[in-house]
MITOR-718664 format. One record per residue: x, y, z of N, C-alpha, C, CB in turn; residue number from 0. Coordinates in nm, 2 decimals. Glycine has a CB too. Layout:
N
- X_Y_Z_X_Y_Z_X_Y_Z_X_Y_Z_NUM
...
//
This chain:
205
- -0.83_0.35_-0.08_-0.85_0.32_0.04_-0.78_0.42_0.13_-0.82_0.18_0.06_0
- -0.90_0.50_0.20_-0.87_0.56_0.32_-0.79_0.54_0.43_-0.95_0.57_0.35_1
- -0.67_0.55_0.42_-0.58_0.46_0.52_-0.55_0.55_0.66_-0.42_0.43_0.44_2
- -0.60_0.67_0.64_-0.56_0.76_0.78_-0.64_0.86_0.78_-0.41_0.82_0.78_3
- -0.67_0.90_0.92_-0.75_1.04_0.92_-0.68_1.13_0.93_-0.84_1.07_1.01_4
- -0.65_1.22_0.81_-0.59_1.32_0.78_-0.60_1.44_0.85_-0.62_1.33_0.68_5
- -0.72_1.46_0.94_-0.74_1.59_1.02_-0.66_1.58_1.13_-0.89_1.63_1.06_6
- -0.60_1.42_1.18_-0.56_1.40_1.31_-0.40_1.40_1.28_-0.63_1.27_1.39_7
- -0.35_1.37_1.15_-0.24_1.33_1.11_-0.15_1.44_1.13_-0.24_1.29_0.99_8
- -0.21_1.56_1.07_-0.12_1.69_1.08_-0.07_1.72_1.21_-0.21_1.81_1.02_9
- -0.18_1.70_1.31_-0.12_1.74_1.44_-0.03_1.67_1.52_-0.20_1.76_1.53_10
- -0.04_1.51_1.45_0.06_1.39_1.51_0.17_1.42_1.45_0.02_1.22_1.49_11
- 0.20_1.46_1.32_0.32_1.49_1.23_0.40_1.63_1.32_0.26_1.54_1.06_12
- 0.33_1.72_1.36_0.37_1.83_1.41_0.42_1.80_1.54_0.28_1.93_1.40_13
- 0.34_1.75_1.65_0.37_1.67_1.80_0.51_1.62_1.76_0.25_1.53_1.85_14
- 0.49_1.50_1.70_0.63_1.41_1.68_0.74_1.46_1.64_0.62_1.32_1.58_15
- 0.74_1.58_1.55_0.88_1.66_1.51_0.92_1.73_1.64_0.87_1.78_1.37_16
- 0.83_1.80_1.72_0.86_1.86_1.82_0.90_1.77_1.95_0.76_1.95_1.84_17
- 0.86_1.68_1.96_0.91_1.59_2.05_1.02_1.54_2.06_0.84_1.51_2.05_18
- 1.07_1.51_1.91_1.18_1.40_1.88_1.30_1.52_1.89_1.17_1.31_1.69_19
- 1.28_1.64_1.84_1.36_1.75_1.83_1.39_1.78_1.97_1.29_1.87_1.76_20
- 1.31_1.82_2.08_1.33_1.81_2.22_1.42_1.71_2.27_1.23_1.79_2.28_21
- 1.38_1.56_2.24_1.48_1.46_2.29_1.60_1.49_2.26_1.47_1.33_2.24_22
- 1.63_1.51_2.09_1.76_1.49_2.06_1.84_1.61_2.13_1.78_1.47_1.90_23
- 1.76_1.75_2.17_1.86_1.86_2.23_1.90_1.82_2.37_1.79_2.02_2.24_24
- 1.79_1.73_2.44_1.83_1.70_2.60_1.91_1.60_2.58_1.72_1.65_2.70_25
- 1.91_1.48_2.49_2.04_1.38_2.49_2.17_1.46_2.43_2.01_1.23_2.40_26
- 2.19_1.57_2.37_2.28_1.61_2.31_2.32_1.74_2.42_2.23_1.64_2.16_27
- 2.28_1.76_2.53_2.32_1.85_2.63_2.30_2.00_2.56_2.46_1.81_2.68_28
- 2.21_2.02_2.46_2.17_2.15_2.40_2.06_2.20_2.46_2.15_2.15_2.27_29
- 2.10_2.33_2.51_1.97_2.41_2.57_1.83_2.41_2.48_2.01_2.57_2.59_30
- 1.75_2.39_2.55_1.60_2.41_2.48_1.57_2.56_2.44_1.46_2.37_2.59_31
- 1.64_2.59_2.33_1.61_2.72_2.29_1.62_2.71_2.12_1.71_2.83_2.36_32
- 1.57_2.83_2.07_1.58_2.81_1.91_1.70_2.90_1.86_1.44_2.85_1.82_33
- 1.82_2.82_1.84_1.95_2.91_1.82_2.01_2.82_1.71_2.06_2.94_1.98_34
- 2.11_2.85_1.72_2.18_2.80_1.59_2.24_2.63_1.62_2.32_2.91_1.54_35
- 2.25_2.61_1.76_2.29_2.50_1.82_2.17_2.39_1.79_2.34_2.53_1.97_36
- 2.06_2.43_1.81_1.95_2.36_1.82_1.92_2.33_1.67_1.84_2.44_1.90_37
- 1.93_2.44_1.57_1.92_2.42_1.42_1.98_2.34_1.37_1.94_2.52_1.35_38
- 2.10_2.30_1.43_2.21_2.18_1.35_2.16_2.08_1.39_2.38_2.17_1.39_39
- 2.07_2.03_1.48_2.02_1.92_1.52_1.91_1.88_1.44_2.00_1.91_1.66_40
- 1.88_1.94_1.35_1.75_1.94_1.28_1.76_1.81_1.19_1.71_2.08_1.19_41
- 1.90_1.79_1.11_1.88_1.66_1.03_1.90_1.53_1.13_2.00_1.66_0.90_42
- 1.93_1.54_1.25_1.91_1.41_1.32_1.76_1.40_1.35_2.01_1.41_1.47_43
- 1.69_1.52_1.36_1.54_1.50_1.40_1.47_1.45_1.29_1.47_1.62_1.44_44
- 1.51_1.49_1.16_1.45_1.44_1.06_1.48_1.28_1.03_1.49_1.53_0.95_45
- 1.59_1.26_1.03_1.64_1.11_1.04_1.55_1.03_1.10_1.77_1.10_1.11_46
- 1.55_1.06_1.25_1.47_0.99_1.31_1.32_0.98_1.31_1.51_1.02_1.40_47
- 1.24_1.08_1.24_1.10_1.09_1.22_1.11_1.02_1.09_1.04_1.24_1.21_48
- 1.17_0.99_0.99_1.17_0.93_0.88_1.17_0.79_0.91_1.27_0.98_0.80_49
- 1.26_0.74_1.00_1.28_0.59_1.07_1.14_0.57_1.12_1.40_0.59_1.20_50
- 1.09_0.64_1.21_0.97_0.61_1.29_0.87_0.62_1.20_0.94_0.69_1.40_51
- 0.84_0.68_1.08_0.76_0.67_0.97_0.74_0.55_0.90_0.78_0.75_0.90_52
- 0.87_0.49_0.87_0.87_0.36_0.80_0.83_0.25_0.87_0.98_0.32_0.76_53
- 0.87_0.25_1.03_0.84_0.14_1.12_0.68_0.15_1.13_0.91_0.14_1.26_54
- 0.61_0.26_1.12_0.46_0.28_1.16_0.40_0.24_1.03_0.41_0.44_1.20_55
- 0.43_0.25_0.91_0.39_0.19_0.76_0.41_0.05_0.76_0.47_0.26_0.65_56
- 0.48_0.01_0.78_0.53_-0.15_0.77_0.48_-0.22_0.88_0.70_-0.16_0.76_57
- 0.47_-0.19_0.99_0.40_-0.26_1.10_0.32_-0.22_1.19_0.47_-0.30_1.17_58
- 0.36_-0.08_1.25_0.29_-0.04_1.37_0.12_0.00_1.33_0.38_0.08_1.45_59
- 0.09_0.02_1.21_-0.03_0.08_1.19_-0.13_-0.04_1.23_-0.05_0.13_1.05_60
- -0.07_-0.17_1.21_-0.17_-0.28_1.27_-0.22_-0.28_1.42_-0.11_-0.43_1.24_61
- -0.15_-0.21_1.50_-0.15_-0.23_1.64_-0.28_-0.16_1.67_-0.02_-0.17_1.72_62
- -0.37_-0.25_1.75_-0.50_-0.20_1.80_-0.52_-0.08_1.87_-0.57_-0.29_1.87_63
- -0.39_-0.02_1.91_-0.41_0.13_1.97_-0.43_0.25_1.88_-0.29_0.17_2.03_64
- -0.40_0.19_1.74_-0.42_0.30_1.67_-0.58_0.30_1.59_-0.31_0.31_1.57_65
- -0.65_0.15_1.60_-0.76_0.18_1.53_-0.86_0.25_1.57_-0.81_0.08_1.51_66
- -0.90_0.31_1.45_-1.04_0.38_1.50_-1.02_0.53_1.49_-1.09_0.33_1.67_67
- -0.94_0.59_1.57_-0.89_0.72_1.62_-0.83_0.78_1.49_-0.79_0.71_1.75_68
- -0.71_0.68_1.44_-0.61_0.73_1.36_-0.62_0.65_1.23_-0.47_0.73_1.44_69
- -0.63_0.51_1.25_-0.66_0.42_1.13_-0.82_0.38_1.12_-0.57_0.28_1.13_70
- -0.86_0.41_1.01_-1.02_0.39_1.00_-1.05_0.27_0.92_-1.09_0.51_0.94_71
- -0.96_0.19_0.87_-1.01_0.06_0.81_-0.95_-0.02_0.90_-0.98_0.02_0.68_72
- -1.05_-0.18_0.91_-0.96_-0.28_0.97_-0.89_-0.36_0.90_-1.02_-0.35_1.04_73
- -0.81_-0.44_0.96_-0.68_-0.52_0.92_-0.73_-0.68_0.87_-0.57_-0.53_1.06_74
- -0.75_-0.67_0.76_-0.82_-0.81_0.70_-0.71_-0.90_0.66_-0.93_-0.78_0.56_75
- -0.58_-0.86_0.67_-0.50_-0.97_0.59_-0.49_-1.11_0.68_-0.34_-0.92_0.56_76
- -0.50_-1.23_0.59_-0.53_-1.36_0.65_-0.59_-1.45_0.54_-0.63_-1.35_0.77_77
- -0.62_-1.57_0.57_-0.69_-1.67_0.51_-0.84_-1.68_0.55_-0.62_-1.80_0.53_78
- -0.92_-1.67_0.46_-1.09_-1.68_0.48_-1.14_-1.80_0.42_-1.18_-1.56_0.41_79
- -1.22_-1.87_0.50_-1.29_-1.99_0.43_-1.44_-2.00_0.42_-1.24_-2.11_0.49_80
- -1.50_-2.01_0.32_-1.67_-2.01_0.34_-1.69_-2.08_0.19_-1.76_-1.82_0.36_81
- -1.81_-2.03_0.14_-1.88_-2.08_0.02_-1.90_-1.97_-0.07_-2.00_-2.15_0.05_82
- -1.93_-1.99_-0.20_-2.00_-1.88_-0.30_-2.13_-1.98_-0.35_-1.88_-1.84_-0.46_83
- -2.22_-1.92_-0.33_-2.37_-1.97_-0.42_-2.40_-1.89_-0.54_-2.50_-1.96_-0.34_84
- -2.38_-1.98_-0.65_-2.46_-1.90_-0.77_-2.58_-1.88_-0.77_-2.45_-1.94_-0.89_85
- -2.66_-1.78_-0.83_-2.79_-1.76_-0.84_-2.83_-1.86_-0.99_-2.82_-1.59_-0.85_86
- -2.72_-1.92_-1.06_-2.77_-1.96_-1.20_-2.83_-2.08_-1.18_-2.66_-1.97_-1.32_87
- -2.96_-2.11_-1.24_-3.03_-2.20_-1.25_-3.02_-2.30_-1.38_-3.15_-2.14_-1.22_88
- -3.00_-2.43_-1.34_-2.99_-2.52_-1.44_-3.15_-2.53_-1.51_-2.93_-2.67_-1.38_89
- -3.16_-2.52_-1.63_-3.28_-2.51_-1.68_-3.31_-2.63_-1.74_-3.31_-2.41_-1.75_90
- -3.23_-2.76_-1.71_-3.27_-2.88_-1.74_-3.35_-2.95_-1.64_-3.16_-2.95_-1.78_91
- -3.32_-2.89_-1.51_-3.40_-2.94_-1.40_-3.47_-2.84_-1.32_-3.33_-3.02_-1.32_92
- -3.44_-2.72_-1.35_-3.49_-2.62_-1.28_-3.42_-2.59_-1.12_-3.63_-2.66_-1.29_93
- -3.31_-2.64_-1.10_-3.23_-2.63_-0.99_-3.11_-2.55_-0.98_-3.20_-2.75_-0.97_94
- -3.10_-2.48_-0.86_-2.96_-2.41_-0.86_-2.83_-2.51_-0.87_-2.95_-2.32_-0.74_95
- -2.72_-2.45_-0.90_-2.59_-2.53_-0.87_-2.57_-2.51_-0.74_-2.47_-2.49_-0.95_96
- -2.53_-2.65_-0.68_-2.45_-2.64_-0.54_-2.36_-2.55_-0.52_-2.37_-2.76_-0.50_97
- -2.37_-2.49_-0.37_-2.27_-2.39_-0.35_-2.09_-2.46_-0.35_-2.32_-2.31_-0.18_98
- -2.01_-2.35_-0.37_-1.89_-2.41_-0.40_-1.81_-2.36_-0.27_-1.82_-2.36_-0.55_99
- -1.72_-2.45_-0.23_-1.62_-2.41_-0.11_-1.51_-2.34_-0.17_-1.56_-2.52_-0.02_100
- -1.46_-2.21_-0.10_-1.37_-2.11_-0.12_-1.27_-2.08_-0.02_-1.44_-2.00_-0.15_101
- -1.16_-2.04_-0.07_-1.06_-1.99_0.03_-1.03_-1.86_-0.04_-0.92_-2.09_0.06_102
- -1.03_-1.77_0.03_-1.00_-1.65_0.00_-0.91_-1.59_0.08_-1.10_-1.58_-0.01_103
- -0.78_-1.52_0.02_-0.65_-1.51_0.08_-0.65_-1.34_0.08_-0.51_-1.59_-0.01_104
- -0.63_-1.28_0.16_-0.63_-1.11_0.14_-0.47_-1.08_0.20_-0.77_-1.02_0.24_105
- -0.42_-1.00_0.11_-0.29_-0.93_0.14_-0.30_-0.78_0.17_-0.20_-0.95_0.04_106
- -0.28_-0.73_0.29_-0.29_-0.60_0.29_-0.16_-0.54_0.37_-0.43_-0.56_0.36_107
- -0.14_-0.42_0.33_-0.02_-0.31_0.38_-0.09_-0.19_0.40_0.10_-0.28_0.29_108
- -0.02_-0.08_0.46_-0.08_0.03_0.49_-0.15_0.10_0.36_0.01_0.10_0.55_109
- -0.09_0.10_0.28_-0.17_0.17_0.15_-0.23_0.08_0.06_-0.08_0.25_0.06_110
- -0.24_-0.04_0.04_-0.29_-0.13_-0.05_-0.34_-0.29_0.01_-0.18_-0.13_-0.15_111
- -0.43_-0.33_-0.08_-0.51_-0.45_-0.04_-0.53_-0.54_-0.19_-0.68_-0.39_0.03_112
- -0.51_-0.64_-0.16_-0.52_-0.77_-0.27_-0.59_-0.88_-0.22_-0.38_-0.82_-0.32_113
- -0.68_-0.95_-0.30_-0.75_-1.07_-0.29_-0.72_-1.17_-0.38_-0.87_-1.05_-0.30_114
- -0.72_-1.28_-0.33_-0.67_-1.42_-0.45_-0.80_-1.53_-0.38_-0.44_-1.51_-0.41_115
- -0.89_-1.57_-0.47_-0.97_-1.63_-0.41_-0.95_-1.78_-0.51_-1.11_-1.54_-0.41_116
- -0.94_-1.89_-0.41_-0.94_-2.04_-0.48_-1.06_-2.11_-0.45_-0.83_-2.14_-0.43_117
- -1.07_-2.21_-0.55_-1.19_-2.31_-0.54_-1.11_-2.43_-0.60_-1.33_-2.27_-0.64_118
- -1.18_-2.56_-0.60_-1.14_-2.65_-0.66_-1.14_-2.65_-0.80_-1.18_-2.73_-0.62_119
- -1.17_-2.56_-0.90_-1.18_-2.54_-1.02_-1.10_-2.44_-1.10_-1.30_-2.53_-1.03_120
- -1.09_-2.32_-1.01_-1.01_-2.20_-1.05_-0.95_-2.09_-0.93_-1.11_-2.11_-1.15_121
- -0.87_-2.02_-1.00_-0.81_-1.90_-0.89_-0.86_-1.77_-0.93_-0.64_-1.88_-0.88_122
- -0.89_-1.66_-0.87_-0.95_-1.56_-0.93_-0.84_-1.44_-0.82_-1.15_-1.57_-0.91_123
- -0.79_-1.37_-0.93_-0.69_-1.28_-0.87_-0.73_-1.11_-0.89_-0.55_-1.32_-0.94_124
- -0.75_-1.05_-0.79_-0.81_-0.90_-0.80_-0.71_-0.82_-0.88_-0.83_-0.83_-0.66_125
- -0.78_-0.74_-0.94_-0.70_-0.60_-1.02_-0.70_-0.52_-0.94_-0.74_-0.53_-1.15_126
- -0.80_-0.48_-0.90_-0.83_-0.36_-0.82_-0.89_-0.36_-0.67_-0.93_-0.29_-0.90_127
- -0.88_-0.33_-0.58_-0.94_-0.38_-0.43_-0.92_-0.24_-0.35_-0.84_-0.53_-0.35_128
- -1.02_-0.22_-0.26_-1.03_-0.10_-0.16_-1.13_-0.13_-0.06_-1.06_0.03_-0.23_129
- -1.11_-0.07_0.09_-1.21_-0.06_0.15_-1.26_0.06_0.16_-1.20_-0.11_0.26_130
- -1.40_0.08_0.16_-1.47_0.18_0.20_-1.57_0.20_0.32_-1.52_0.21_0.09_131
- -1.58_0.31_0.36_-1.68_0.33_0.51_-1.81_0.40_0.41_-1.60_0.45_0.68_132
- -1.92_0.33_0.47_-2.06_0.40_0.44_-2.07_0.53_0.54_-2.21_0.29_0.45_133
- -2.09_0.62_0.50_-2.09_0.77_0.55_-2.20_0.78_0.65_-2.11_0.89_0.42_134
- -2.30_0.71_0.63_-2.44_0.71_0.70_-2.41_0.60_0.81_-2.56_0.68_0.60_135
- -2.39_0.49_0.79_-2.41_0.38_0.88_-2.27_0.32_0.93_-2.51_0.28_0.81_136
- -2.17_0.38_0.86_-2.02_0.35_0.93_-1.97_0.20_0.90_-2.02_0.37_1.11_137
- -2.06_0.14_0.80_-2.03_-0.01_0.76_-1.90_-0.02_0.69_-2.14_-0.07_0.67_138
- -1.83_-0.07_0.70_-1.71_-0.11_0.58_-1.76_-0.21_0.51_-1.56_-0.17_0.63_139
- -1.70_-0.19_0.38_-1.69_-0.30_0.28_-1.58_-0.30_0.19_-1.80_-0.31_0.21_140
- -1.56_-0.43_0.16_-1.44_-0.46_0.07_-1.51_-0.47_-0.09_-1.36_-0.62_0.13_141
- -1.44_-0.39_-0.17_-1.48_-0.42_-0.30_-1.36_-0.45_-0.40_-1.55_-0.30_-0.36_142
- -1.39_-0.54_-0.49_-1.26_-0.55_-0.57_-1.31_-0.60_-0.71_-1.15_-0.65_-0.50_143
- -1.23_-0.58_-0.79_-1.24_-0.63_-0.95_-1.16_-0.74_-0.98_-1.19_-0.53_-1.04_144
- -1.18_-0.87_-1.05_-1.10_-0.98_-1.03_-1.07_-1.05_-1.17_-1.16_-1.07_-0.92_145
- -0.99_-1.11_-1.20_-0.99_-1.21_-1.34_-0.98_-1.35_-1.25_-0.83_-1.19_-1.48_146
- -1.09_-1.41_-1.34_-1.09_-1.57_-1.31_-1.04_-1.66_-1.41_-1.21_-1.62_-1.29_147
- -0.94_-1.74_-1.36_-0.87_-1.84_-1.45_-0.92_-1.99_-1.41_-0.69_-1.82_-1.44_148
- -1.02_-2.04_-1.48_-1.04_-2.21_-1.45_-0.92_-2.27_-1.48_-1.16_-2.30_-1.53_149
- -0.95_-2.38_-1.43_-0.82_-2.51_-1.46_-0.85_-2.54_-1.61_-0.84_-2.69_-1.35_150
- -0.76_-2.57_-1.69_-0.75_-2.62_-1.83_-0.84_-2.72_-1.84_-0.61_-2.65_-1.87_151
- -0.86_-2.80_-1.74_-0.97_-2.93_-1.80_-1.11_-2.90_-1.79_-0.95_-3.07_-1.72_152
- -1.12_-2.78_-1.74_-1.29_-2.73_-1.72_-1.31_-2.65_-1.80_-1.34_-2.66_-1.58_153
- -1.23_-2.56_-1.88_-1.23_-2.44_-1.97_-1.35_-2.44_-2.07_-1.10_-2.44_-2.06_154
- -1.39_-2.57_-2.09_-1.48_-2.60_-2.20_-1.63_-2.55_-2.18_-1.48_-2.74_-2.24_155
- -1.67_-2.57_-2.04_-1.78_-2.53_-1.96_-1.78_-2.39_-1.87_-1.80_-2.65_-1.87_156
- -1.64_-2.35_-1.84_-1.58_-2.23_-1.77_-1.48_-2.16_-1.83_-1.54_-2.26_-1.66_157
- -1.54_-2.02_-1.91_-1.39_-1.98_-1.97_-1.33_-1.88_-1.87_-1.40_-1.90_-2.14_158
- -1.21_-1.84_-1.90_-1.17_-1.74_-1.84_-1.27_-1.59_-1.84_-1.04_-1.73_-1.91_159
- -1.27_-1.52_-1.73_-1.37_-1.43_-1.71_-1.35_-1.30_-1.61_-1.48_-1.50_-1.66_160
- -1.37_-1.19_-1.61_-1.37_-1.10_-1.51_-1.51_-1.08_-1.44_-1.32_-0.97_-1.58_161
- -1.50_-1.04_-1.33_-1.57_-1.01_-1.22_-1.55_-0.90_-1.11_-1.58_-1.11_-1.18_162
- -1.65_-0.87_-1.03_-1.64_-0.76_-0.95_-1.73_-0.85_-0.78_-1.73_-0.60_-1.05_163
- -1.68_-0.79_-0.68_-1.77_-0.85_-0.57_-1.73_-0.69_-0.47_-1.72_-1.04_-0.49_164
- -1.85_-0.72_-0.38_-1.88_-0.62_-0.27_-1.92_-0.69_-0.17_-1.97_-0.50_-0.31_165
- -1.84_-0.71_-0.03_-1.84_-0.78_0.08_-1.86_-0.70_0.20_-1.73_-0.85_0.08_166
- -1.95_-0.71_0.28_-1.98_-0.66_0.40_-1.89_-0.70_0.49_-2.11_-0.68_0.44_167
- -1.83_-0.63_0.57_-1.69_-0.66_0.68_-1.76_-0.64_0.80_-1.55_-0.55_0.68_168
- -1.76_-0.79_0.86_-1.83_-0.78_0.99_-1.72_-0.83_1.08_-1.96_-0.87_1.00_169
- -1.70_-0.76_1.21_-1.58_-0.78_1.27_-1.61_-0.87_1.42_-1.50_-0.63_1.29_170
- -1.75_-0.84_1.43_-1.82_-0.90_1.61_-1.94_-0.96_1.52_-1.89_-0.73_1.77_171
- -1.96_-1.06_1.65_-1.87_-1.12_1.72_-1.77_-1.24_1.65_-1.94_-1.16_1.82_172
- -1.80_-1.25_1.54_-1.67_-1.31_1.45_-1.63_-1.23_1.31_-1.70_-1.47_1.40_173
- -1.49_-1.28_1.29_-1.49_-1.17_1.16_-1.54_-1.25_1.06_-1.33_-1.09_1.11_174
- -1.62_-1.18_0.95_-1.67_-1.26_0.84_-1.69_-1.15_0.72_-1.81_-1.36_0.87_175
- -1.69_-1.18_0.60_-1.71_-1.12_0.50_-1.82_-1.16_0.43_-1.61_-1.12_0.43_176
- -1.95_-1.09_0.39_-2.06_-1.13_0.31_-2.11_-1.03_0.23_-2.17_-1.19_0.38_177
- -2.15_-1.10_0.11_-2.19_-1.00_0.00_-2.19_-1.07_-0.13_-2.09_-0.87_0.00_178
- -2.19_-1.01_-0.24_-2.22_-1.04_-0.35_-2.15_-1.04_-0.46_-2.30_-1.00_-0.37_179
- -2.12_-1.14_-0.56_-2.02_-1.09_-0.69_-2.14_-1.09_-0.83_-1.86_-1.21_-0.71_180
- -2.05_-1.06_-0.93_-2.13_-1.07_-1.08_-2.02_-1.07_-1.16_-2.25_-0.94_-1.13_181
- -2.03_-1.13_-1.28_-1.91_-1.16_-1.37_-1.95_-1.11_-1.50_-1.89_-1.31_-1.37_182
- -1.86_-1.11_-1.60_-1.88_-1.05_-1.75_-1.94_-1.17_-1.80_-1.73_-1.01_-1.85_183
- -1.98_-1.29_-1.73_-2.05_-1.39_-1.84_-2.21_-1.37_-1.79_-1.98_-1.57_-1.83_184
- -2.23_-1.23_-1.68_-2.36_-1.24_-1.67_-2.43_-1.35_-1.57_-2.40_-1.27_-1.80_185
- -2.35_-1.37_-1.46_-2.40_-1.45_-1.38_-2.37_-1.35_-1.25_-2.33_-1.60_-1.40_186
- -2.44_-1.42_-1.11_-2.43_-1.36_-1.01_-2.43_-1.44_-0.91_-2.50_-1.27_-0.99_187
- -2.45_-1.40_-0.76_-2.43_-1.49_-0.66_-2.38_-1.42_-0.55_-2.35_-1.61_-0.69_188
- -2.35_-1.52_-0.42_-2.34_-1.49_-0.30_-2.22_-1.54_-0.25_-2.45_-1.54_-0.23_189
- -2.13_-1.44_-0.15_-2.02_-1.51_-0.09_-2.00_-1.47_0.05_-1.89_-1.48_-0.17_190
- -1.97_-1.59_0.11_-1.97_-1.57_0.28_-1.83_-1.64_0.32_-2.12_-1.65_0.37_191
- -1.77_-1.56_0.38_-1.66_-1.63_0.42_-1.60_-1.59_0.58_-1.55_-1.62_0.31_192
- -1.53_-1.69_0.66_-1.49_-1.66_0.78_-1.37_-1.67_0.78_-1.53_-1.73_0.86_193
- -1.30_-1.55_0.89_-1.15_-1.56_0.92_-1.11_-1.70_0.97_-1.12_-1.45_1.03_194
- -0.98_-1.72_0.94_-0.93_-1.85_0.99_-0.79_-1.83_1.04_-0.93_-1.95_0.88_195
- -0.73_-1.76_0.96_-0.58_-1.77_1.02_-0.51_-1.66_0.95_-0.50_-1.93_0.99_196
- -0.40_-1.59_1.03_-0.30_-1.49_0.96_-0.22_-1.52_0.87_-0.22_-1.45_1.03_197
- -0.21_-1.68_0.88_-0.12_-1.71_0.76_-0.16_-1.71_0.64_-0.08_-1.81_0.77_198
- -0.09_-1.68_0.54_-0.15_-1.65_0.39_-0.12_-1.80_0.33_-0.07_-1.50_0.29_199
- -0.23_-1.89_0.30_-0.22_-1.98_0.20_-0.22_-1.96_0.07_-0.30_-2.05_0.22_200
- -0.18_-2.06_-0.01_-0.14_-2.01_-0.15_-0.20_-2.11_-0.24_0.03_-2.00_-0.17_201
- -0.31_-2.19_-0.19_-0.39_-2.28_-0.27_-0.49_-2.32_-0.22_-0.32_-2.39_-0.32_202
- -0.59_-2.38_-0.29_-0.72_-2.42_-0.21_-0.70_-2.55_-0.15_-0.85_-2.42_-0.31_203
- -0.73_-2.56_0.00_-0.71_-2.64_0.07_-0.85_-2.73_0.09_-0.64_-2.58_0.17_204
//
C-alpha cells in the first residue's frame, strides 16, 4: 500500500527538523547560529522528531488535513454491511443462489490493512490486502486474498477454500465498496457493502 507521497515527505522531514531545532534553540535561549551550543541540542531535536513521527503514524495520519496531498489512500477502517451475489447457477432448476448478507470488518493502520468477512455460514480472513490507485482514472481499489472457513455443520456442501476480491472504493456521496470475488472452487460473484460504523464488530450480526 502506497501510504505516503514520498516526493513531499522529503521536504516535510527537512522542514520539520529545522523548525524543531529552531524551537529548541529559542526555548533554551541559545542564539540562532550554527555553533557548538546549537549542535549540542541535536539529541533533543531528534527525540522530539521521533516522538512526532510516532504520533503521526499512530493517529494523526487519519486527520482530514493530510488527505490527498500527503496521504493518498482513504481511511476504510470500520464495519461495512451489504451482500454477496454468486454467479453460480443451480442446474436442477436453472436459478442463481440467493444473495447472502455479509458483514465486512476492515482494520487499517498507517502501513497495513486487513479484512474479515462474516456471513451466517462462514468467516473469511485476508492473508494479504492493499489499496491501489489507478494511474489513469484516480480510482482507488481494495484488493485482498483470503481464506474462507465455513461452519462445521455446512462443510459437507461448502469446504474450506481460498479466494480473492477486488473492490472499487466509493467515497461520495456515501462510502461503499463494490466489486467482485473469485475462489479456488471456481466460483465467482459480486460484492457490495456500505460503511456502517467505525466500531469493529467481531461477528456476523
